[in-house]
C-alpha positions as CSV (number, residue, x, y, z in Angstrom):
1,X,47.8,70.6,63.1
2,X,47.0,72.4,59.8
3,X,45.2,75.7,59.9
4,X,41.7,75.4,58.4
5,X,41.4,76.5,54.8
6,X,38.4,77.2,52.6
7,X,39.1,79.0,49.4
8,X,36.4,78.9,46.7
9,X,37.1,80.3,43.3
10,X,39.9,82.4,44.8
11,X,37.8,83.8,47.7
12,X,38.9,83.1,51.2
13,X,36.0,81.9,53.4
14,X,38.1,80.5,56.2
15,X,37.4,83.4,58.6
16,X,33.7,82.8,58.1
17,X,33.7,79.1,58.8
18,X,31.8,77.9,61.9
19,X,32.5,74.2,61.0
20,X,34.1,72.3,58.2
21,X,33.5,68.5,58.4
22,X,35.4,66.5,55.7
23,X,34.6,62.9,54.9
24,X,35.8,60.4,52.4
25,X,33.3,58.7,50.1
26,X,34.3,55.5,48.4
27,X,32.9,54.6,45.0
28,X,32.7,50.9,44.3
29,X,32.4,49.0,41.1
30,X,29.1,47.4,40.1
31,X,30.2,43.9,41.1
32,X,30.9,45.0,44.7
33,X,28.7,43.6,47.5
34,X,28.2,40.7,49.9
35,X,28.3,37.0,49.0
36,X,24.7,35.9,49.8
37,X,26.0,32.5,51.1
38,X,28.9,33.5,53.2
39,X,28.2,37.1,54.0
40,X,31.7,38.0,53.0
41,X,32.1,41.5,51.6
42,X,33.8,41.9,48.2
43,X,34.8,45.4,47.1
44,X,36.4,46.9,44.1
45,X,37.0,50.6,45.0
46,X,37.2,52.6,41.8
47,X,37.7,56.0,43.4
48,X,37.9,58.0,46.7
49,X,36.0,61.3,46.7
50,X,36.1,64.1,49.3
51,X,32.9,65.6,50.7
52,X,32.8,68.6,53.0
53,X,29.9,69.8,55.1
54,X,30.3,73.6,55.5
55,X,28.5,75.7,58.1
56,X,29.3,79.5,58.1
57,X,29.0,82.2,60.6
58,X,26.9,85.3,60.0
59,X,27.3,86.6,56.4
60,X,26.7,90.1,55.3
61,X,24.7,90.7,52.1
62,X,27.8,91.2,49.9
63,X,29.5,88.0,51.4
64,X,26.3,86.0,50.7
65,X,26.1,87.2,47.1
66,X,29.8,86.4,46.6
67,X,29.4,82.9,48.0
68,X,26.2,82.2,46.0
69,X,28.1,83.2,42.8
70,X,31.2,81.1,43.8
71,X,29.2,77.9,44.2
72,X,26.5,78.5,41.5
73,X,28.3,76.8,38.6
74,X,27.9,73.2,37.8
75,X,31.5,72.7,39.2
76,X,33.8,75.0,41.0
77,X,37.4,75.0,42.4
78,X,38.0,74.9,46.1
79,X,41.0,74.5,48.3
80,X,40.8,72.7,51.7
81,X,43.1,70.8,54.0
82,X,43.1,67.1,53.3
83,X,42.8,65.3,56.7
84,X,44.7,62.2,55.4
85,X,47.8,64.1,54.2
86,X,47.5,67.4,56.1
87,X,48.3,69.2,52.9
88,X,46.3,71.9,51.2
89,X,44.6,70.5,48.1
90,X,42.6,72.1,45.3
91,X,39.8,70.0,43.8
92,X,36.8,70.4,41.6
93,X,33.5,70.3,43.6
94,X,29.8,70.6,43.1
95,X,27.0,71.7,45.4
96,X,23.4,70.7,44.7
97,X,21.5,72.2,47.7
98,X,22.3,75.4,49.5
99,X,20.2,76.4,52.6
100,X,20.9,80.2,52.5
101,X,19.9,80.4,56.1
102,X,17.6,83.0,57.8
103,X,17.7,86.5,56.3
104,X,17.7,88.9,59.2
105,X,17.9,92.7,59.5
106,X,20.5,94.6,61.6
107,X,18.3,97.0,63.5
108,X,21.1,99.5,64.0
109,X,22.3,99.7,60.4
110,X,19.2,98.4,58.5
111,X,21.5,96.1,56.5
112,X,20.5,92.5,55.9
113,X,22.6,89.5,57.0
114,X,22.3,85.7,56.9
115,X,22.4,83.2,59.8
116,X,22.7,79.5,59.4
117,X,24.2,79.3,55.9
118,X,25.3,75.7,55.2
119,X,26.1,73.5,52.2
120,X,27.9,70.4,51.1
121,X,30.8,70.3,48.7
122,X,31.2,67.0,46.9
123,X,34.3,66.2,44.8
124,X,33.6,65.8,41.2
């Protein structure tokens, strides 16, 4: 089994990953759909795109700022393990919504941290 990998814009987030769920989204041509008389499905797949649901462990303030910067662009580069091939792949992704989680305060150090940070990465 391949070791989990999550590198975004050159920064390694794998040690901070609580879960990384990868799925494949098929994009079909406009003419795809069911025949209304027979119910038979006709598909013309034009592309397969990867989507990853990422949930991270507790992030310190500096880690949160780095992640926010790494996924802030319209598109960004990320490396993950492709479940179909088992190989590490680098693809261009985008993220549209980022729940930054709950900001909390470490009572011993007074430093802020974030719990429950999660986001989706959708292949361009």
